[in-house]
N, CA, C and O of each residue as an XYZ file, in Angstrom:
776
protein
N      14.270     -3.089    -63.818
C      15.374     -3.755    -63.124
C      14.900     -4.185    -61.745
O      14.224     -3.419    -61.057
N      15.242     -5.389    -61.336
C      14.857     -5.849    -60.009
C      15.989     -6.669    -59.422
O      16.898     -7.119    -60.120
N      15.901     -6.845    -58.115
C      16.968     -7.555    -57.420
C      16.334     -8.432    -56.350
O      15.583     -7.936    -55.510
N      16.620     -9.707    -56.370
C      16.138    -10.622    -55.349
C      17.332    -11.107    -54.539
O      18.360    -11.475    -55.108
N      17.208    -11.111    -53.248
C      18.234    -11.752    -52.431
C      17.627    -12.219    -51.124
O      16.624    -11.677    -50.660
N      18.231    -13.205    -50.549
C      17.707    -13.795    -49.321
C      18.493    -13.235    -48.148
O      19.682    -13.518    -47.998
N      17.813    -12.422    -47.299
C      18.468    -11.847    -46.126
C      18.542    -12.886    -45.016
O      19.524    -12.946    -44.275
N      17.514    -13.692    -44.907
C      17.490    -14.764    -43.922
C      16.564    -15.828    -44.461
O      15.915    -15.626    -45.487
N      16.494    -16.950    -43.791
C      15.608    -18.005    -44.264
C      14.154    -17.635    -44.008
O      13.257    -18.292    -44.535
N      13.900    -16.604    -43.216
C      12.528    -16.258    -42.868
C      11.935    -15.148    -43.712
O      10.727    -15.153    -43.948
N      12.737    -14.191    -44.182
C      12.176    -13.096    -44.961
C      13.076    -12.731    -46.133
O      14.256    -12.425    -45.963
N      12.496    -12.771    -47.315
C      13.233    -12.339    -48.492
C      13.180    -10.822    -48.585
O      12.283    -10.176    -48.043
N      14.159    -10.273    -49.284
C      14.226     -8.837    -49.502
C      14.301     -8.561    -50.993
O      15.045     -9.214    -51.726
N      13.519     -7.586    -51.429
C      13.494     -7.160    -52.827
C      13.821     -5.672    -52.859
O      13.325     -4.906    -52.032
N      14.639     -5.268    -53.795
C      14.765     -3.845    -54.098
C      13.864     -3.605    -55.295
O      14.102     -4.146    -56.374
N      12.819     -2.788    -55.106
C      11.842     -2.561    -56.168
C      12.024     -1.175    -56.772
O      12.005     -0.169    -56.063
N      12.199     -1.135    -58.076
C      12.306      0.128    -58.800
C      10.988      0.469    -59.491
O      10.707      1.631    -59.785
N      10.172     -0.585    -59.748
C       8.852     -0.404    -60.355
C       7.884     -1.368    -59.681
O       8.298     -2.287    -58.974
N       6.590     -1.150    -59.906
C       5.593     -2.065    -59.354
C       5.748     -3.462    -59.947
O       5.388     -4.453    -59.313
N       6.284     -3.539    -61.161
C       6.475     -4.838    -61.808
C       7.497     -5.707    -61.075
O       7.415     -6.935    -61.121
N       8.461     -5.072    -60.399
C       9.418     -5.842    -59.596
C       8.694     -6.579    -58.475
O       8.963     -7.751    -58.213
N       7.773     -5.879    -57.818
C       6.988     -6.494    -56.742
C       6.053     -7.553    -57.319
O       5.918     -8.642    -56.762
N       5.410     -7.226    -58.438
C       4.484     -8.173    -59.070
C       5.208     -9.468    -59.447
O       4.697    -10.562    -59.206
N       6.388     -9.342    -60.033
C       7.132    -10.541    -60.446
C       7.427    -11.426    -59.230
O       7.284    -12.647    -59.292
N       7.845    -10.790    -58.115
C       8.130    -11.572    -56.910
C       6.850    -12.248    -56.408
O       6.864    -13.430    -56.064
N       5.756    -11.502    -56.368
C       4.493    -12.071    -55.894
C       4.009    -13.205    -56.798
O       3.515    -14.218    -56.304
N       4.147    -13.044    -58.110
C       3.739    -14.111    -59.027
C       4.475    -15.410    -58.702
O       3.890    -16.492    -58.737
N       5.738    -15.290    -58.393
C       6.554    -16.477    -58.132
C       6.401    -17.025    -56.715
O       6.563    -18.225    -56.496
N       6.088    -16.150    -55.744
C       6.179    -16.560    -54.338
C       4.927    -16.368    -53.485
O       4.934    -16.751    -52.315
N       3.850    -15.787    -54.029
C       2.732    -15.424    -53.145
C       2.076    -16.620    -52.453
O       1.442    -16.447    -51.412
N       2.209    -17.804    -52.996
C       1.625    -18.984    -52.351
C       2.613    -19.726    -51.447
O       2.197    -20.487    -50.574
N       3.898    -19.513    -51.644
C       4.901    -20.296    -50.901
C       5.581    -19.516    -49.782
O       6.076    -20.117    -48.828
N       5.615    -18.180    -49.881
C       6.242    -17.353    -48.845
C       5.177    -16.715    -47.968
O       4.014    -16.615    -48.359
N       5.580    -16.290    -46.795
C       4.633    -15.637    -45.885
C       4.916    -14.153    -45.707
O       4.030    -13.406    -45.292
N       6.145    -13.704    -46.015
C       6.465    -12.285    -45.871
C       7.623    -11.901    -46.774
O       8.401    -12.740    -47.227
N       7.708    -10.593    -47.019
C       8.780    -10.045    -47.844
C       9.055     -8.611    -47.402
O       8.161     -7.897    -46.948
N      10.300     -8.218    -47.546
C      10.723     -6.846    -47.255
C      11.075     -6.187    -48.578
O      11.846     -6.740    -49.363
N      10.515     -5.005    -48.831
C      10.811     -4.282    -50.060
C      11.633     -3.043    -49.715
O      11.239     -2.232    -48.877
N      12.774     -2.914    -50.375
C      13.613     -1.737    -50.227
C      13.230     -0.749    -51.328
O      13.173     -1.101    -52.506
N      12.974      0.481    -50.925
C      12.547      1.519    -51.858
C      13.462      2.733    -51.736
O      13.923      3.065    -50.644
N      13.717      3.386    -52.853
C      14.540      4.593    -52.852
C      13.663      5.826    -52.671
O      12.560      5.905    -53.210
N      14.167      6.778    -51.909
C      13.454      8.039    -51.728
C      13.584      8.875    -52.996
O      14.528      8.712    -53.770
N      12.621      9.771    -53.197
C      12.545     10.544    -54.443
C      13.812     11.326    -54.738
O      14.249     11.399    -55.886
N      14.406     11.917    -53.695
C      15.559     12.791    -53.938
C      16.776     12.057    -54.518
O      17.703     12.701    -55.009
N      16.783     10.723    -54.468
C      17.930      9.970    -54.996
C      17.942      9.949    -56.522
O      18.971      9.670    -57.137
N      16.794     10.246    -57.129
C      16.703     10.179    -58.583
C      16.446      8.772    -59.101
O      16.272      8.567    -60.302
N      16.423      7.794    -58.182
C      16.134      6.407    -58.580
C      14.629      6.190    -58.505
O      13.953      6.743    -57.637
N      14.121      5.393    -59.407
C      12.677      5.167    -59.431
C      12.254      4.228    -58.314
O      13.033      3.405    -57.833
N      11.003      4.374    -57.920
C      10.392      3.500    -56.914
C       8.885      3.521    -57.125
O       8.326      4.559    -57.478
N       8.225      2.397    -56.915
C       6.765      2.384    -57.058
C       6.114      3.208    -55.954
O       6.669      3.347    -54.864
N       4.947      3.748    -56.239
C       4.205      4.505    -55.225
C       3.559      3.531    -54.234
O       3.452      2.333    -54.497
N       3.135      4.070    -53.099
C       2.439      3.233    -52.120
C       1.166      2.651    -52.733
O       0.853      1.482    -52.506
N       0.437      3.440    -53.496
C      -0.795      2.961    -54.122
C      -0.499      1.808    -55.083
O      -1.240      0.826    -55.120
N       0.579      1.925    -55.858
C       0.933      0.835    -56.784
C       1.253     -0.447    -56.013
O       0.824     -1.533    -56.403
N       2.001     -0.318    -54.930
C       2.317     -1.497    -54.111
C       1.055     -2.073    -53.488
O       0.880     -3.290    -53.419
N       0.183     -1.187    -53.037
C      -1.076     -1.600    -52.414
C      -1.916     -2.423    -53.391
O      -2.467     -3.460    -53.022
N      -2.009     -1.965    -54.612
C      -2.807     -2.703    -55.599
C      -2.205     -4.074    -55.899
O      -2.936     -5.048    -56.075
N      -0.877     -4.152    -55.956
C      -0.231     -5.445    -56.187
C      -0.483     -6.398    -55.028
O      -0.785     -7.572    -55.241
N      -0.360     -5.895    -53.795
C      -0.560     -6.766    -52.635
C      -2.005     -7.260    -52.556
O      -2.245     -8.425    -52.242
N      -2.955     -6.391    -52.836
C      -4.367     -6.781    -52.803
C      -4.637     -7.839    -53.874
O      -5.320     -8.830    -53.617
N      -4.101     -7.624    -55.063
C      -4.275     -8.553    -56.180
C      -3.927     -9.981    -55.766
O      -4.622    -10.925    -56.140
N      -2.846    -10.138    -54.988
C      -2.359    -11.472    -54.624
C      -2.776    -11.931    -53.228
O      -2.385    -13.018    -52.802
N      -3.563    -11.125    -52.502
C      -4.010    -11.537    -51.168
C      -2.979    -11.289    -50.083
O      -2.875    -12.067    -49.134
N      -2.219    -10.214    -50.214
C      -1.221     -9.838    -49.217
C      -1.615     -8.513    -48.564
O      -2.596     -7.882    -48.958
N      -0.832     -8.097    -47.555
C      -1.089     -6.852    -46.838
C       0.238     -6.244    -46.400
O       1.180     -6.967    -46.075
N       0.312     -4.903    -46.390
C       1.540     -4.268    -45.904
C       1.446     -4.090    -44.393
O       0.360     -3.917    -43.839
N       2.601     -4.137    -43.739
C       2.605     -4.049    -42.279
C       3.385     -2.828    -41.801
O       2.784     -1.825    -41.416
N       4.693     -2.898    -41.820
C       5.481     -1.815    -41.240
C       6.307     -1.086    -42.288
O       6.649     -1.628    -43.339
N       6.611      0.151    -41.964
C       7.425      1.017    -42.800
C       8.563      1.525    -41.921
O       8.324      2.034    -40.826
N       9.806      1.387    -42.399
C      10.961      1.819    -41.618
C      11.962      2.551    -42.494
O      12.210      2.164    -43.636
N      12.529      3.602    -41.949
C      13.607      4.333    -42.612
C      14.880      3.507    -42.479
O      15.188      3.016    -41.393
N      15.612      3.353    -43.558
C      16.890      2.648    -43.501
C      18.041      3.637    -43.384
O      18.935      3.472    -42.554
N      18.010      4.676    -44.232
C      19.015      5.732    -44.181
C      18.427      6.927    -44.919
O      17.227      6.954    -45.192
N      19.254      7.911    -45.245
C      18.731      9.114    -45.893
C      18.265      8.856    -47.323
O      17.594      9.703    -47.914
N      18.612      7.698    -47.887
C      18.262      7.414    -49.282
C      17.237      6.301    -49.480
O      16.618      6.209    -50.540
N      17.056      5.458    -48.466
C      16.178      4.295    -48.635
C      15.284      4.076    -47.420
O      15.589      4.500    -46.305
N      14.173      3.398    -47.679
C      13.315      2.922    -46.598
C      12.806      1.543    -46.992
O      12.943      1.120    -48.140
N      12.221      0.854    -46.029
C      11.695     -0.474    -46.328
C      10.231     -0.544    -45.944
O       9.788      0.095    -44.990
N       9.496     -1.327    -46.699
C       8.093     -1.596    -46.403
C       7.953     -3.111    -46.376
O       8.361     -3.799    -47.312
N       7.375     -3.622    -45.300
C       7.200     -5.069    -45.144
C       5.789     -5.472    -45.540
O       4.827     -4.737    -45.320
N       5.689     -6.648    -46.124
C       4.409     -7.198    -46.568
C       4.284     -8.630    -46.060
O       5.276     -9.350    -45.953
N       3.053     -9.035    -45.749
C       2.798    -10.412    -45.316
C       1.592    -10.960    -46.070
O       0.715    -10.220    -46.517
N       1.582    -12.275    -46.192
C       0.437    -12.945    -46.806
C      -0.739    -12.861    -45.843
O      -0.584    -13.120    -44.650
N      -1.894    -12.507    -46.344
C      -3.089    -12.475    -45.492
C      -3.426    -13.877    -45.019
O      -3.070    -14.867    -45.659
N      -4.120    -13.948    -43.882
C      -4.685    -15.215    -43.450
C      -6.177    -15.011    -43.245
O      -6.694    -13.915    -43.462
N      -6.865    -16.055    -42.830
C      -8.321    -15.967    -42.739
C      -8.797    -15.014    -41.659
O      -9.963    -14.620    -41.660
N      -7.916    -14.632    -40.732
C      -8.295    -13.706    -39.661
C      -7.820    -12.282    -39.919
O      -8.057    -11.395    -39.100
N      -7.157    -12.055    -41.041
C      -6.638    -10.715    -41.354
C      -7.780     -9.705    -41.424
O      -8.819     -9.959    -42.034
N      -7.568     -8.565    -40.792
C      -8.556     -7.481    -40.829
C      -8.260     -6.575    -42.014
O      -7.105     -6.396    -42.399
N      -9.287     -6.022    -42.571
C      -9.184     -5.081    -43.678
C      -9.545     -3.689    -43.176
O     -10.210     -3.548    -42.150
N      -9.111     -2.669    -43.893
C      -9.579     -1.310    -43.627
C     -10.660     -0.993    -44.662
O     -10.766     -1.662    -45.690
N     -11.450      0.024    -44.378
C     -12.477      0.446    -45.338
C     -11.817      0.841    -46.670
O     -12.313      0.484    -47.738
N     -10.703      1.574    -46.603
C     -10.009      2.002    -47.824
C      -9.534      0.808    -48.642
O      -9.713      0.773    -49.859
N      -8.926     -0.171    -47.972
C      -8.378     -1.319    -48.680
C      -9.492     -2.131    -49.342
O      -9.328     -2.617    -50.461
N     -10.616     -2.275    -48.657
C     -11.759     -2.962    -49.265
C     -12.237     -2.204    -50.506
O     -12.622     -2.810    -51.506
N     -12.206     -0.882    -50.429
C     -12.598     -0.062    -51.585
C     -11.665     -0.264    -52.771
O     -12.112     -0.388    -53.911
N     -10.355     -0.298    -52.491
C      -9.389     -0.542    -53.570
C      -9.608     -1.928    -54.172
O      -9.561     -2.095    -55.391
N      -9.845     -2.912    -53.320
C     -10.065     -4.278    -53.801
C     -11.315     -4.343    -54.684
O     -11.326     -5.036    -55.701
N     -12.347     -3.630    -54.294
C     -13.583     -3.610    -55.085
C     -13.305     -3.038    -56.479
O     -13.795     -3.562    -57.479
N     -12.509     -1.952    -56.537
C     -12.147     -1.360    -57.835
C     -11.356     -2.350    -58.690
O     -11.607     -2.488    -59.887
N     -10.399     -3.037    -58.062
C      -9.590     -4.013    -58.806
C     -10.464     -5.157    -59.328
O     -10.298     -5.605    -60.462
N     -11.380     -5.617    -58.504
C     -12.269     -6.706    -58.898
C     -13.136     -6.286    -60.095
O     -13.303     -7.044    -61.051
N     -13.682     -5.064    -60.023
C     -14.517     -4.561    -61.122
C     -13.749     -4.499    -62.430
O     -14.312     -4.750    -63.495
N     -12.465     -4.165    -62.356
C     -11.670     -4.048    -63.578
C     -10.984     -5.360    -63.954
O     -10.159     -5.393    -64.867
N     -11.329     -6.453    -63.240
C     -10.793     -7.766    -63.575
C      -9.336     -7.950    -63.204
O      -8.636     -8.767    -63.801
N      -8.877     -7.189    -62.214
C      -7.467     -7.263    -61.828
C      -7.307     -7.869    -60.434
O      -6.721     -7.246    -59.548
N      -7.825     -9.082    -60.239
C      -7.683     -9.789    -58.958
C      -7.389    -11.252    -59.234
O      -8.030    -11.876    -60.081
N      -6.410    -11.800    -58.511
C      -6.116    -13.232    -58.624
C      -7.127    -14.013    -57.793
O      -7.905    -13.427    -57.039
N      -7.114    -15.323    -57.931
C      -7.997    -16.171    -57.127
C      -7.740    -15.966    -55.634
O      -8.683    -15.923    -54.844
N      -6.468    -15.839    -55.243
C      -6.123    -15.603    -53.829
C      -6.638    -14.257    -53.363
O      -7.173    -14.136    -52.261
N      -6.476    -13.252    -54.197
C      -6.964    -11.924    -53.849
C      -8.470    -11.917    -53.643
O      -8.971    -11.320    -52.691
N      -9.184    -12.577    -54.534
C     -10.649    -12.652    -54.431
C     -11.048    -13.401    -53.169
O     -11.971    -12.988    -52.466
N     -10.366    -14.490    -52.879
C     -10.664    -15.293    -51.684
C     -10.584    -14.426    -50.428
O     -11.499    -14.438    -49.605
N      -9.481    -13.669    -50.279
C      -9.315    -12.860    -49.070
C     -10.213    -11.639    -49.058
O     -10.621    -11.180    -47.991
N     -10.523    -11.111    -50.222
C     -11.471     -9.999    -50.303
C     -12.843    -10.441    -49.799
O     -13.476     -9.733    -49.015
N     -13.300    -11.605    -50.245
C     -14.609    -12.113    -49.804
C     -14.626    -12.360    -48.298
O     -15.623    -12.089    -47.628
N     -13.514    -12.877    -47.770
C     -13.431    -13.059    -46.311
C     -13.477    -11.716    -45.594
O     -14.112    -11.585    -44.547
N     -12.801    -10.721    -46.161
C     -12.777     -9.384    -45.560
C     -14.145     -8.733    -45.520
O     -14.431     -7.953    -44.612
N     -14.993     -9.039    -46.485
C     -16.342     -8.478    -46.507
C     -17.227     -9.043    -45.397
O     -18.233     -8.435    -45.032
N     -16.854    -10.202    -44.864
C     -17.688    -10.880    -43.865
C     -17.396    -10.450    -42.428
O     -18.148    -10.802    -41.519
N     -16.326     -9.703    -42.208
C     -15.961     -9.326    -40.836
C     -15.847     -7.806    -40.719
O     -15.626     -7.120    -41.717
N     -15.996     -7.284    -39.506
C     -15.836     -5.830    -39.338
C     -14.416     -5.404    -39.702
O     -13.453     -6.129    -39.451
N     -14.302     -4.233    -40.291
C     -12.978     -3.708    -40.622
C     -12.268     -3.289    -39.344
O     -12.903     -3.070    -38.313
N     -10.938     -3.178    -39.420
C     -10.197     -2.782    -38.215
C     -10.430     -1.321    -37.874
O     -10.088     -0.885    -36.775
N     -11.005     -0.553    -38.795
C     -11.292      0.843    -38.479
C     -12.797      1.103    -38.349
O     -13.249      2.243    -38.457
N     -13.562      0.038    -38.118
C     -15.000      0.188    -37.911
C     -15.246      1.090    -36.701
O     -14.663      0.886    -35.636
N     -16.107      2.077    -36.875
C     -16.446      2.979    -35.776
C     -15.493      4.152    -35.608
O     -15.734      5.022    -34.770
N     -14.417      4.195    -36.386
C     -13.471      5.307    -36.297
C     -13.743      6.247    -37.474
O     -13.795      5.803    -38.621
N     -13.917      7.531    -37.198
C     -14.214      8.462    -38.300
C     -13.109      8.490    -39.348
O     -11.931      8.320    -39.036
N     -13.511      8.707    -40.590
C     -12.524      8.774    -41.675
C     -11.642     10.015    -41.546
O     -10.461      9.977    -41.893
N     -12.204     11.100    -41.056
C     -11.455     12.345    -40.877
C     -11.610     12.826    -39.433
O     -12.321     13.797    -39.175
N     -10.948     12.150    -38.494
C     -11.138     12.515    -37.089
C     -10.458     13.833    -36.729
O      -9.489     14.253    -37.361
N     -10.991     14.458    -35.710
C     -10.340     15.626    -35.116
C      -9.160     15.122    -34.294
O      -9.073     13.933    -33.987
N      -8.258     16.026    -33.942
C      -7.132     15.651    -33.096
C      -7.672     15.168    -31.741
O      -8.452     15.872    -31.101
N      -7.259     13.972    -31.306
C      -7.700     13.494    -29.988
C      -7.253     14.475    -28.895
O      -6.132     14.983    -28.926
N      -8.133     14.729    -27.943
C      -7.863     15.711    -26.893
C      -6.590     15.397    -26.113
O      -5.854     16.305    -25.728
N      -6.331     14.098    -25.881
C      -5.117     13.734    -25.133
C      -3.855     14.207    -25.853
O      -2.904     14.666    -25.221
N      -3.858     14.090    -27.169
C      -2.706     14.539    -27.953
C      -2.607     16.061    -27.922
O      -1.514     16.609    -27.779
N      -3.732     16.739    -28.053
C      -3.741     18.210    -28.029
C      -3.166     18.735    -26.720
O      -2.410     19.706    -26.726
N      -3.511     18.112    -25.607
C      -3.022     18.537    -24.291
C      -1.501     18.413    -24.223
O      -0.816     19.331    -23.772
N      -0.981     17.271    -24.676
C       0.465     17.037    -24.618
C       1.199     17.996    -25.548
O       2.256     18.517    -25.189
N       0.651     18.236    -26.739
C       1.304     19.156    -27.679
C       1.334     20.593    -27.147
O       2.297     21.324    -27.381
N       0.279     20.994    -26.434
C       0.267     22.351    -25.859
C       1.392     22.535    -24.836
O       1.868     23.651    -24.629
N       1.808     21.455    -24.209
C       2.860     21.515    -23.193
C       4.263     21.394    -23.785
O       5.251     21.634    -23.091
N       4.355     21.024    -25.060
C       5.654     20.781    -25.670
C       5.752     21.577    -26.971
O       5.330     21.108    -28.028
N       6.308     22.780    -26.883
C       6.335     23.685    -28.035
C       7.171     23.152    -29.193
O       6.796     23.305    -30.356
N       8.294     22.530    -28.880
C       9.149     22.001    -29.954
C       8.406     20.918    -30.744
O       8.389     20.932    -31.975
N       7.792     19.979    -30.013
C       7.047     18.908    -30.687
C       5.881     19.493    -31.479
O       5.627     19.072    -32.608
N       5.177     20.450    -30.902
C       4.026     21.051    -31.584
C       4.464     21.757    -32.858
O       3.799     21.655    -33.888
N       5.589     22.479    -32.791
C       6.088     23.207    -33.961
C       6.329     22.247    -35.130
O       5.929     22.533    -36.259
N       6.979     21.113    -34.864
C       7.241     20.166    -35.947
C       5.966     19.426    -36.345
O       5.732     19.199    -37.531
N       5.141     19.049    -35.369
C       3.888     18.336    -35.654
C       3.006     19.170    -36.581
O       2.371     18.631    -37.488
N       2.966     20.478    -36.357
C       2.129     21.359    -37.181
C       2.555     21.356    -38.647
O       1.757     21.714    -39.513
N       3.794     20.962    -38.946
C       4.297     20.911    -40.313
C       3.896     19.619    -41.041
O       4.035     19.532    -42.261
N       3.400     18.619    -40.305
C       2.993     17.368    -40.947
C       1.883     17.649    -41.959
O       1.039     18.514    -41.723
N       1.874     16.934    -43.074
C       0.750     17.078    -44.011
C      -0.542     16.564    -43.363
O      -0.499     15.686    -42.502
N      -1.679     17.108    -43.773
C      -2.966     16.675    -43.196
C      -3.171     15.159    -43.259
O      -3.732     14.575    -42.332
N      -2.722     14.518    -44.342
C      -2.926     13.063    -44.469
C      -2.156     12.308    -43.381
O      -2.642     11.305    -42.857
N      -0.962     12.787    -43.046
C      -0.170     12.115    -42.006
C      -0.800     12.336    -40.634
O      -0.853     11.415    -39.818
N      -1.277     13.551    -40.378
C      -1.950     13.831    -39.103
C      -3.174     12.924    -38.948
O      -3.407     12.351    -37.883
N      -3.950     12.805    -40.029
C      -5.150     11.963    -39.982
C      -4.778     10.521    -39.649
O      -5.453      9.865    -38.856
N      -3.696     10.033    -40.263
C      -3.247      8.664    -39.994
C      -2.878      8.513    -38.510
O      -3.219      7.510    -37.884
N      -2.185      9.506    -37.954
C      -1.794      9.439    -36.542
C      -3.011      9.505    -35.624
O      -3.084      8.773    -34.636
N      -3.960     10.372    -35.943
C      -5.178     10.458    -35.119
C      -5.911      9.118    -35.113
O      -6.371      8.652    -34.071
N      -6.010      8.511    -36.289
C      -6.702      7.223    -36.382
C      -5.935      6.138    -35.635
O      -6.541      5.249    -35.036
N      -4.603      6.206    -35.667
C      -3.772      5.244    -34.950
C      -4.036      5.342    -33.450
O      -4.140      4.325    -32.765
N      -4.141      6.552    -32.952
C      -4.464      6.743    -31.521
C      -5.846      6.180    -31.222
O      -6.032      5.461    -30.240
N      -6.815      6.509    -32.072
C      -8.196      6.076    -31.843
C      -8.378      4.566    -31.949
O      -9.319      4.012    -31.381
N      -7.485      3.901    -32.672
C      -7.548      2.441    -32.780
C      -7.234      1.753    -31.452
O      -7.686      0.634    -31.212
N      -6.477      2.407    -30.605
C      -6.062      1.788    -29.342
C      -7.280      1.551    -28.462
O      -8.095      2.449    -28.254
N      -7.392      0.343    -27.953
C      -8.544     -0.005    -27.119
C      -8.347      0.412    -25.665
O      -9.310      0.754    -24.979
N      -7.109      0.386    -25.199
C      -6.821      0.698    -23.796
C      -6.226      2.091    -23.649
O      -5.478      2.529    -24.523
N      -6.540      2.800    -22.563
C      -5.957      4.130    -22.332
C      -4.424      4.099    -22.291
O      -3.768      5.044    -22.729
N      -3.855      3.001    -21.759
C      -2.388      2.894    -21.691
C      -1.787      2.835    -23.098
O      -0.736      3.418    -23.363
N      -2.470      2.125    -23.988
C      -1.981      2.017    -25.366
C      -2.065      3.369    -26.055
O      -1.147      3.755    -26.780
N      -3.159      4.093    -25.836
C      -3.291      5.444    -26.413
C      -2.164      6.333    -25.918
O      -1.558      7.072    -26.695
N      -1.882      6.260    -24.609
C      -0.822      7.085    -24.020
C       0.543      6.750    -24.634
O       1.338      7.650    -24.904
N       0.816      5.454    -24.855
C       2.085      5.042    -25.450
C       2.213      5.561    -26.880
O       3.285      6.000    -27.296
N       1.121      5.508    -27.618
C       1.151      5.981    -29.001
C       1.359      7.493    -29.061
O       2.094      7.995    -29.912
N       0.717      8.196    -28.166
C       0.907      9.646    -28.099
C       2.358      9.963    -27.758
O       2.950     10.875    -28.334
N       2.927      9.215    -26.827
C       4.328      9.426    -26.451
C       5.259      9.207    -27.641
O       6.217      9.958    -27.825
N       4.982      8.176    -28.453
C       5.809      7.925    -29.641
C       5.690      9.075    -30.642
O       6.678      9.471    -31.260
N       4.493      9.599    -30.796
C       4.281     10.728    -31.708
C       5.075     11.945    -31.219
O       5.731     12.624    -32.008
N       5.010     12.207    -29.926
C       5.722     13.354    -29.342
C       7.230     13.168    -29.489
O       7.936     14.100    -29.874
N       7.722     11.978    -29.185
C       9.161     11.715    -29.313
C       9.635     11.920    -30.750
O      10.696     12.498    -30.987
N       8.835     11.438    -31.710
C       9.193     11.627    -33.112
C       9.212     13.096    -33.490
O      10.139     13.556    -34.158
N       8.192     13.840    -33.067
C       8.116     15.267    -33.397
C       9.267     16.047    -32.754
O       9.793     16.982    -33.356
N       9.659     15.667    -31.539
C      10.787     16.338    -30.870
C      12.085     16.123    -31.642
O      12.959     16.990    -31.656
N      12.203     14.961    -32.284
C      13.405     14.648    -33.076
C      13.251     15.105    -34.530
O      14.109     14.856    -35.377
N      12.126     15.781    -34.788
C      11.800     16.261    -36.142
C      11.741     15.116    -37.144
O      12.263     15.206    -38.255
N      11.083     14.027    -36.714
C      10.894     12.854    -37.561
C       9.419     12.483    -37.550
O       8.717     12.687    -36.559
N       8.972     11.941    -38.654
C       7.616     11.386    -38.699
C       7.686      9.936    -38.286
O       8.588      9.214    -38.710
N       6.762      9.503    -37.477
C       6.705      8.085    -37.161
C       5.709      7.411    -38.090
O       4.860      8.073    -38.687
N       5.814      6.113    -38.208
C       4.976      5.261    -39.039
C       5.332      5.469    -40.451
O       4.744      4.845    -41.334
């Protein structure tokens, strides 16, 4: 089951219950649209939803990329996707997934085009360790904020790694400080950011 509706003239919205809902939309629109918002149900609702990996493979197949993830309410969240362009940066992981899809013959012409472009430029995580230690700036702030540290310590290792890499991606000290502040604010509210 799938649902298409136009929220605005700039971004379509899909409620996806399976990866095929996303695939059907991409088959019809991947060359004519530039972005889409996918509404997904959280597991506790009992409604089906594609996994992040399933969505990732569909987006790579058609030459798209996911951007932001936002909570809508206690039952739903949204993930936004955009069409890649010639300057789009890839991550090492995404290039790896694309390579697997290509080997198994599961890439469209658009997907192959952007994959080849991605191989020619440095990845956006070039020089950042795959499994970084907690950045010292974050450790210092967490030591001063027991409530934030208590909730932060409950994050799964994969989420912590993503946050550490997000901090390390920042080129300027001010940007790193802002990202750390967002992490602390989220932990104080007992919420995960990103």
